[in-house]
N, C-alpha and C positions, 0 to 999 in steps of 0.2 A: 387775181390771186397774188398775194405777197410772197416773197421768197421765204420758204420754210425756215423756221428757227429751231435747231436741235439743242443748242446750249447758248448761254450768254456768259460774258465775262466783262462786267461793267466797272471800270476802274473808278475808285473814289466813292463807291456806294456802300462801303462797309463789308463785313463778313458775308459770304454767300454760303447758303446751305442748298444742296441740290436734292429735291425729292424725285419721285418717279416722273412727274410731269412739270412741276414748277421749280424755278430757280428763285430762291427767297433771299432777299438782301435785308440785313439788319440795319435800320436807320436810327436806332436808339429807342425812342418810345413808339415807333411805328415800324412796320415791315413793308417791303415792296415785293408783291407776289407776281412774278413774271410767268405766265402760262406759255410754255414752249409748245412745239408741235410734236413732242415725243408722245408715244403711246405705249402703255404697258398692257400685258395680258398674263394672267396667272402670276402676277407680281414680278414679271420680267420685262424690262424695257426693250422694245424692238429697236433694231438698228436703223430703220428708216422712219422718217417723219410722216405725219398725215397733214398735208398742207392746210393751213387756215385753222387747224384744230384749236390752238391756243386762243385765237380770237373768238371762236364759237363758244368755248367754255366760259370765257370772260363775259361775253355779252349775255349769255344765258344765265349765268350766276347773278350778274348785276340785275337782270330782270326779276329773278326770284327774290333777291334780297329786298327789292322795292315792294314786291307783291306780298311778301310775308312780314313786312316790317311792323305791322300792328300786332302780330302774335309774339314777336321776340325781337330784341335789339340784335344787331349784327356788327361785325368788325369793319365793314367797308367805310372808308373815309372819302376816297375820291377815285374816279377813273380818268380824270383829266390830267395829262402830263403837266400842263401849265400850273396845276395846283400841287404838284409834287415838289419836294425840296429842290432847290436850285441845282444841286449836283446831278439831278436826273435829266436836266434839259438837253445836254449834248446827245443824249440817247433817245430823243423824242421819236424819231422814225421807227426805231425798233420797239419801243415801249408802247406806243400808241395802239389802243384797241386790244392789247393782250395783257394789260397790267392793272393791278389794283393796289392802291395805297390803303393799308389796313392798320387798325389798332393792334398793338402787340398784346397778347394775352397768354395765359397758361393753358394749352390744350388739354382736354380730358384724355386719359389714356385708353379710350374705348371708341369704337365706331358704332353709331346709333342707326341700326338697320330696321326699316319698317317694310314689312311684306304684306301685300294685299292679294298676291297670287302665288301659287306654288311653283317655283322655278329655281334653277341654279343649284347652289349648295343646299338651299332649303329643301328642294325636291329630293336631293340625294339623301339628306338626313332623315326626311320623312319616310322614305322607302325603307330605310334601315331600322328606324326606331319608332315610327309613328308619331314623331314629335320633332320640334325644332327648338334648340336651345332650352330643352326641358319643358316646353309648352306642348302639351298633348293636343293632337288634332283629330278630327273625326276620321274613322277608317274609310277606305275605299276612294279617297281623293285621287285624281289623275293629274298628270303633269300639266302645268299652266292653269289649273282650275282656280277660280276666284275663291278666296277663303271666306268663311262666314263673317269674319271681322278682321280688319288689319291687325297684325301682331308685331310686337317689338322684340327683335332678336339681336342683341348686341354682339359685338365681336371684339377681339383684341386688336390693337393697332400695331401691326408688325413693323419692324425695321425694314429698310430698303433691302429687297432680295429675299425676305422671309415671307411666310404666308400668314394672313390673318386667320384666326380660329374663332368659330362661334362659341359663345359662352352663355351661361344662364344669367337671368336677371340677378339672382342671389350672388353669383360671382362678381357681377358688375358692382353691386351694392358694397361688396367687401373691398373693392378697389377704390371707390370714390365716396362711399358713405350712402346710407339708405335714403336720406332725405334728398340729396342731390340726384341720386339714381332715379327716384320716383319722379322728380321734376323733369329730368331729361326724357324719360320714357313718355310721360304725358305730353310734353311739348313736341316730341318727335311724331307722335301719332296725330296731334292736331295739325302740324305742318303738312304731313302726308295727306290728310283728309282735305285740307285747303287746296293742295296741289291737284288732287283728283278732281275736285269741283271745277277747277280751271281747265284741266287738260281734256277731260272726257268730251265736253261739247266741241272740242277742237280736233277730235278724232284720234286722240292718243290715250292709251291705257298705260298708267305708271304701275308696272307690276311690282316693283320694289325700288327702294332708294336708300342711300346712306347719308346721314347727317353727321356733322362734327361740331362740337361745342368747345368753348374755352371760357376761362374765368379771367376777368380783367378787373383791376382795382388798384388801390394804393399799394405802395411798396411794402407796407406792413401787413398786407392781406386784408385790410378792412374794407368794408363796402364792396366786396367783390360782386361783379355782375356776370350773369351767364350770357354769353354771346354766341350766336350762330356764326360759324367760321368756315374757312376753306372754300370749297365750291358747293353749289346747291342745285340739285335736280338737273344735272347735266347727263349727256350720254356716257360719260366716264363713271358716274356714280349711281346710275339708275338703269332700269330696264324700261324702255319705251316701246310699246307695241302698237302698230296701226290697228285701230279698232275695227275697221272694215274687214281685216283679214283674220281676226281673232277666232281661234277654234281650239278649245281645250282638248287635251288628250295627247299632246306632243309639244315639241318646240314651236316657237312662234317667229314670224317675221319681226324684224326689230329695226329701230332707228338708234342703235347704240353699239356698244363694243362687242355684242354677242356674235355678230357676223364674223369679226376677226377671231374670236375664240373658237367658233365652229371651224373656221379654216385651219387654225393651228391644230385643233383636235384631229382633223382628218389626216394630218401628217404623221401621227403617232409620235410627236415630239415629247420628250420626257419632262418638259416644263422647267428645265434648268438652263441657265446661261451656257453657251450663247444661244440666242433665239435664231430660228430659221429665217432666211431672207424673205421679204414680202414682195410678191409679184406686183407689177404696176396696176393690174386690174383690182387686186385686193385693196391697195391703197386708195384708188379712185372710188371704189364702192363704199369703203369705210367713210371717206370724206363726204360722199353724197348722203349717207345716212345721218351723219352729224348735222349737215346743213338742213336736211329735212326736219329734224327735231327742232332746230332753231326756228325755222319758218312756221311750222305747225303750232308751236307753243307760244310764240311771241308775235307772229305776223310780220316779222322783220327778216330782212336779208343782212348779210354782212355789208358794212359801208365800203 
């Protein structure tokens, strides 16, 4: 296990933007995405790291970028520090295994959520309205039930510390244009179905997941291409359920962040900073779930 990384400050690598999990360095026409071991829940970053988490997210995202490349281009340029710009070389030990060099693009201001099962905020919205994001669903569904077909339910992309909100497809179309919205919806559903086809024989149910996209092109905006960006099908952005334990009608065992969310819910925390401290066993158990997701989905361990 490497020393956990909570934050980075890499001199000479240009401006840094700090997200909930990633430290992003602007290298001009490219970005350096450094996945730290920070973890957030309910859009609040915890005070303690989850050891190896950044390396797990990077390795899993790289796997999916390769596996899905025939469906859509993505922003990944390289994972190898020796292929990064020379200014990165002094930081090789820190960057190795947790860093992606990616093409810079203009992120779409929406998160593209695909749900194949009824869980989380989708389950809460269904109980209240019988629908998710304006999409009506059959009556009488239970928590964690498989939906008749996967559905696309976009959300806003909140600033750090704010909460994402589910929106309708029409609202998404008004934000980014009807043609691009339809393209992103259809592509998100295709990516999800491809991921299911891979994961289910390996004992993992992908209950839902979040994709992000960006536009890359010339400075004048011409020839813009839609790219899959950020992270893909990780325990931070997805619900992974062990197939052997699946039982609709309530919450499921998981190899993702839900274990941490459930712990925090049990405390009665108001979901505002500062977060409550995480006990050692919660940290260890969260790490174990992330490692299991990596092993089940890719057949690989961390190097």
